N, C-alpha and C positions, 0 to 999 in steps of 0.2 A: 510699399509695393502695391501696385494696383490690384484690386480685387476682381478676378474674372470668374468667380464661381457662378455668376449669373449667365455666363456665356455657355449656352447649350448648342450642340451641333444642329443644323437644320435637318429636317426629317429625311431629306434625300441622302444625307451622309450615312444613315443607317442602311438605306437601300444599297448604296454604293458599297458599303462595307460588307453587307451580306447577312449580318445577324446583330442581335442586341447583346452588347457586352459593355463593361465599364471602361475598358482600356482605350477604345476609340475616342470616347468623350474626354478621357484624360489627355490624350494627345491633342485634341481640339483645344482644350483649356491651355495646355502648354504652349501651343502655337499662338493663341490669342494673347497670352501673357507676354511672350517674347516680342511679338509685333508691337505691343504697347511700349515695352521697355526700350526697344530700338527706335521707336517713333517712326515706323514705316508702315506703308499700306500693304494689303495682300498682294502678292506678286502676280503681275500680269504677264511678264515676259521671262527674262532670264537673269535676274540680278541677285535675289536672295538665294543663298545656298544653305542646305542643312546637312550636317555630317552626323548621322545617327550612330550611337554606340551599340545598338541592338545587334543581335545575330540572327540565328534561325533555329527552329526546333524548340522554341519556348513560346508559350501562348501570349505573352505580353507584347509581342510584335504588332498587335492590333493598334498600339500607340501610333504607329507610323501613318496609318490611314487618317487618323484624326489630325495629325500635324499637317499632312498634305491638304486636307480640306480647309483648315484654318488659314494656312500661309500661302497656298498656291504654289509652294515649292514642291513640285511633284517629281516622281521617278520618270514620268513620261517626258518632262522637259529637261531631264538630266540635272535637276536641282537638288536631288537628294541622293546620298550615298551612305553605305553602312561600313563601319569599321569591323563588325563581327566580334566585338568585345563582350557581348552578352550583358550589357548594362542598360538600365532604363534612363537614358540620358541622350542629349543631342546638343551639338554646338551649332549656333545660327550665325552665319557670316554674311555681312552686307558691306559693300565698299564704303570706306571712310567712316565706318562705325566700329566701335569696339565689339569684337565677337562676344556673344553670350553663350554660356553653357547652362542648360536647364536640366535638372534631374529630379526624379521622384525620391523623396526622403525615405530613408530606411524605417523611421518611426511610423510614417504614414503607411508604408507597405506592410509592416508587422500587424497593424490594426486592421488594415484592409483585408488581409489574408484570413481573418476570422469570419468573414461573411459567408453565408450559406452558398453563394455562387461558387466559391472556390472549393467547397466540399464536393459539389457536383462535378467540377472540372477534374478534381483529383481522382474521381471514380472513373474518369475516362470519357465523360459526356462532352460532346461538342457544344459550344454555346447555343446553337440553334435547337438543341435537344433539351436544354434547361428550361423549366417552367418560366414563362414570361414574367410572372410576378417576382420570381427570385432575381432575374436579371434586372428588372426595373428597380428593385430594392437596392441593388449594388450601384446602379447608375445614379439613383437619387442620393445615395450616401456620398458618392463622389462629389456631387454638386453642393452638398451641405458643408463641405470642408473649405476652410479659408485657404487662400494661396500660400500663406506662410506655413500652413500645416502640411501642404502637399508638396510644394516645390522648393528646390534650392536653385537659386540663380546666381551665377558668378561671372564676372568679367574674365575674359581670356586674352589679356594684352599681348601675350607671347605667341598667340595662335596666328599662323600664317597660312594663306590659302591662295592658290592661283587657279581660277576656273579655266577649263580647257577652252582654247580659242576655237570658235566656230568656223567651219569651212564648208563650202558647197562643192568642192573639188572631189571628183570620183573617177574611177577607171574600171574597165571590165576585167574580171579575172580571166586569165588566159586558159584556164582549165574548165570552169563551169559556165563562164560567159555572163555571170551576174555582176551587177555594179557593186563596187565597194568604195566607201569613203576613204580618202587618202591616208588618214592616220592608221587605218587597219590593213593597208596593203603590205604585202611581203614580196620578196623576190625569191624565185626558185628556178635554177638553171637559166638565169638571165631573163626570165619572164615574170611579169606582174601577176600575182595570185592572191586569193583571199586566204584568211587564216586557216580554215578547214583544209584547203588544198595545199597549204604550204608545208605541213608536217611540223610546224612550230607550235609553241604554246602561244599565249596572248602576245 
């Protein structure tokens, strides 16, 4: 396995993320590792897709910002989605490549959780409120670990994925008058409407 512990996020990644924490850099390492294993470059357009198993309401979701920075597979380009399973893992899909699932090892997380950074978090402090030295200690510890210690990477030959087909077609909602892209249009009383004006769910 290629060793990506030398890969540190650029400084702008911390500005983008908003605070110093160890999980954004972990996501960056994960993304860099998978790009190497897939033998693909950082995504410029709309090819690489990431299906993340994280959810919401748990602090480790910072992992996703690091993955986006490393891979270019961003939420904004609709290249990342979440399963809401609450796991620290993601599957990386690229056409004509075997999909790879990368996860954080439980043994790594057990040791990781003993750092002072997490004692502060458990007290309810936000990462930006934690002393910088404590946050940097956790970040440096992350980068001192080898890939084999941190990550489990497995092929998912049974994984299938069909990216949504892009379309420029749109129409105006007959109620609010706003444009809606075609896949989100609904019909009500014989008129084209947007989802909020339709009374339907998604």
